[in-house]
C-alpha positions as CSV (number, residue, x, y, z in Angstrom):
1,M,40.9,4.4,3.8
2,Q,38.3,1.7,2.9
3,Q,37.7,-1.0,5.4
4,V,36.5,-4.5,4.3
5,E,34.8,-6.8,6.8
6,M,33.2,-10.2,6.3
7,I,29.7,-10.2,7.7
8,S,26.7,-12.4,7.5
9,L,23.2,-11.0,6.9
10,E,22.0,-13.7,9.3
11,D,24.1,-12.1,12.1
12,L,22.7,-8.7,11.5
13,I,19.1,-9.7,12.3
14,P,18.4,-9.8,16.1
15,Q,17.2,-13.2,17.3
16,D,14.0,-11.7,18.7
17,H,13.1,-9.8,15.6
18,N,9.4,-10.1,14.6
19,Y,10.3,-11.4,11.1
20,R,12.2,-14.3,12.8
21,K,9.2,-15.0,14.9
22,F,6.9,-15.0,11.9
23,I,9.1,-17.4,10.0
24,K,8.9,-19.8,13.0
25,I,5.1,-19.5,13.1
26,W,4.3,-19.9,9.4
27,S,5.4,-22.7,7.2
28,F,5.8,-21.5,3.6
29,T,5.6,-25.1,2.2
30,H,2.0,-24.8,1.1
31,V,2.6,-21.3,-0.3
32,E,5.5,-22.6,-2.3
33,K,3.4,-25.4,-3.8
34,Q,0.6,-23.0,-4.7
35,L,3.1,-20.5,-6.3
36,K,4.9,-23.2,-8.3
37,K,1.8,-23.6,-10.4
38,L,2.3,-20.1,-11.7
39,E,6.0,-20.3,-12.3
40,K,5.7,-21.3,-16.0
41,D,7.3,-18.1,-17.3
42,N,10.2,-16.3,-15.7
43,S,8.8,-12.8,-16.3
44,F,9.9,-11.6,-12.9
45,K,13.6,-11.0,-13.6
46,G,14.7,-14.2,-11.8
47,Y,13.5,-13.2,-8.4
48,G,11.2,-16.2,-8.0
49,L,7.5,-16.0,-7.0
50,L,8.1,-17.1,-3.3
51,R,10.6,-14.2,-2.8
52,L,8.2,-11.7,-4.4
53,F,5.3,-13.1,-2.4
54,K,7.3,-12.5,0.8
55,C,7.9,-8.9,-0.3
56,L,4.1,-8.6,-0.7
57,L,3.7,-10.1,2.8
58,L,6.0,-7.5,4.2
59,Q,4.1,-4.8,2.4
60,F,0.9,-6.0,4.1
61,M,2.6,-6.3,7.5
62,E,4.3,-2.9,7.3
63,N,1.3,-1.2,5.6
64,I,3.4,0.5,2.9
65,S,2.9,1.3,-0.8
66,D,4.7,-0.3,-3.7
67,R,7.2,2.5,-3.9
68,E,7.8,2.4,-0.2
69,L,8.2,-1.4,-0.4
70,E,10.8,-1.0,-3.1
71,R,12.9,1.3,-0.9
72,F,12.2,-0.8,2.3
73,V,13.5,-4.0,0.7
74,Q,16.4,-2.1,-0.8
75,E,17.5,-0.4,2.5
76,N,16.3,-2.7,5.3
77,N,18.5,-5.7,6.2
78,S,15.7,-7.5,8.0
79,A,13.5,-7.2,4.9
80,K,16.3,-8.5,2.8
81,W,16.8,-11.4,5.2
82,F,13.1,-12.2,5.3
83,C,12.8,-12.2,1.5
84,H,16.1,-14.1,0.9
85,F,18.0,-11.3,-0.8
86,T,21.8,-10.9,-0.1
87,L,23.2,-7.7,1.1
88,S,24.5,-6.7,-2.3
89,E,21.8,-8.3,-4.5
90,K,19.6,-6.0,-6.6
91,T,16.1,-5.9,-5.3
92,P,12.9,-5.5,-7.3
93,D,11.5,-2.1,-8.3
94,H,7.9,-1.0,-7.5
95,T,6.5,-2.1,-10.9
96,V,7.4,-5.8,-10.2
97,F,5.1,-5.8,-7.1
98,C,2.0,-4.7,-9.0
99,K,2.7,-7.3,-11.7
100,I,3.2,-10.1,-9.2
101,R,0.0,-9.2,-7.3
102,T,-1.9,-9.4,-10.6
103,K,-0.1,-12.7,-11.5
104,I,-1.0,-14.3,-8.2
105,G,-4.5,-13.0,-8.2
106,T,-7.0,-12.4,-5.4
107,T,-8.3,-16.0,-5.4
108,L,-4.9,-17.6,-4.8
109,L,-3.9,-14.9,-2.3
110,S,-7.1,-15.6,-0.4
111,K,-6.3,-19.3,-0.3
112,I,-2.8,-18.6,1.0
113,F,-4.0,-16.3,3.8
114,A,-6.7,-18.9,4.7
115,D,-3.8,-21.4,5.1
116,L,-2.0,-18.9,7.3
117,R,-5.1,-18.5,9.4
118,D,-5.5,-22.3,9.8
119,Q,-1.8,-22.7,10.8
120,L,-2.2,-19.9,13.4
121,K,-5.4,-21.6,14.8
122,K,-3.7,-25.0,15.0
123,Q,-0.8,-23.4,17.1
124,G,-3.3,-21.7,19.4
125,L,-2.1,-18.2,18.3
126,M,-5.5,-17.2,16.8
127,N,-9.1,-18.0,17.3
128,E,-12.2,-16.7,15.7
129,V,-14.6,-15.7,18.5
130,F,-16.3,-12.9,16.6
131,T,-16.8,-12.2,13.0
132,F,-17.6,-8.5,12.2
133,V,-19.2,-7.3,9.0
134,D,-18.8,-3.7,8.2
135,A,-21.9,-2.3,6.6
136,T,-20.8,1.4,6.7
137,H,-22.4,3.6,4.2
138,L,-19.8,4.8,1.8
139,I,-20.1,8.2,0.0
140,S,-18.8,8.1,-3.5
141,K,-16.2,10.6,-4.6
142,A,-18.6,11.8,-7.3
143,N,-21.1,12.8,-4.7
144,L,-18.5,14.7,-2.8
145,W,-17.5,16.7,-5.9
146,K,-21.2,17.6,-6.6
147,E,-21.6,18.8,-3.0
148,R,-18.4,20.9,-3.3
149,D,-19.5,22.4,-6.6
150,Q,-22.9,23.3,-5.2
151,A,-21.3,24.9,-2.1
152,I,-19.0,27.0,-4.3
153,A,-21.9,28.1,-6.5
154,E,-24.0,29.1,-3.5
155,K,-21.1,31.2,-2.0
156,Y,-20.5,32.9,-5.4
157,E,-24.2,33.7,-5.7
158,K,-24.1,35.4,-2.2
159,L,-21.0,37.3,-3.2
160,N,-22.3,39.1,-6.3
161,N,-21.2,42.5,-7.5
162,S,-23.8,44.4,-5.5
163,N,-22.5,42.8,-2.2
164,V,-18.8,43.1,-2.8
165,S,-18.9,46.9,-2.5
166,K,-20.5,46.6,1.0
167,F,-17.6,44.4,2.3
168,S,-14.6,45.1,0.3
169,P,-12.1,47.9,1.2
170,D,-11.6,48.4,-2.5
171,N,-14.6,50.3,-3.8
172,Y,-13.8,49.2,-7.4
173,A,-13.7,45.5,-6.5
174,D,-15.7,43.4,-8.9
175,T,-16.3,39.7,-9.3
176,G,-16.0,40.1,-13.0
177,G,-18.4,40.3,-16.0
178,E,-21.8,41.8,-15.9
179,E,-23.7,42.5,-12.7
180,G,-24.0,39.2,-10.7
181,T,-21.9,37.2,-13.2
182,I,-19.2,35.2,-11.6
183,Y,-16.0,33.9,-13.3
184,Q,-14.3,31.1,-11.6
185,D,-10.6,30.0,-12.2
186,Y,-9.6,26.4,-11.5
């Protein structure tokens, strides 16, 4: 037996939900104006730039990947409400989020978030007492690979054919090849 019930997405979201609080704090009017400039082509399957921007905003707030965002918006009623999707409407796949981020660009995103910061300051919800600059030394991945390869080589040099017989229960164990030659499989 299948039961049909009329329900509003608005009624499914608790009144004290964080997304409702966020909507009350931040006016999207400025964002809409900024995004309208980019809406010359409709290459985003009719979702609209504001809705997709709100998806990216959720991604930032929830700290999730594009694939996780796809599933989040698809399965989470609060996310659908926040981004103005209906319960039965098809939501974007993960490839759309990458494209929209590229379309909006870092400069415009920076302006939009600066506007949010200004709105929060005006409402007394945020102030900038300190500004921190992170000057942490970063080790490149290339350096880590070199160190790893060097460590592997040193261990193999220590474990040559003359040493294996001293430590291996198998008297015929061999590291391969001629005396002291090591073969490594990756």
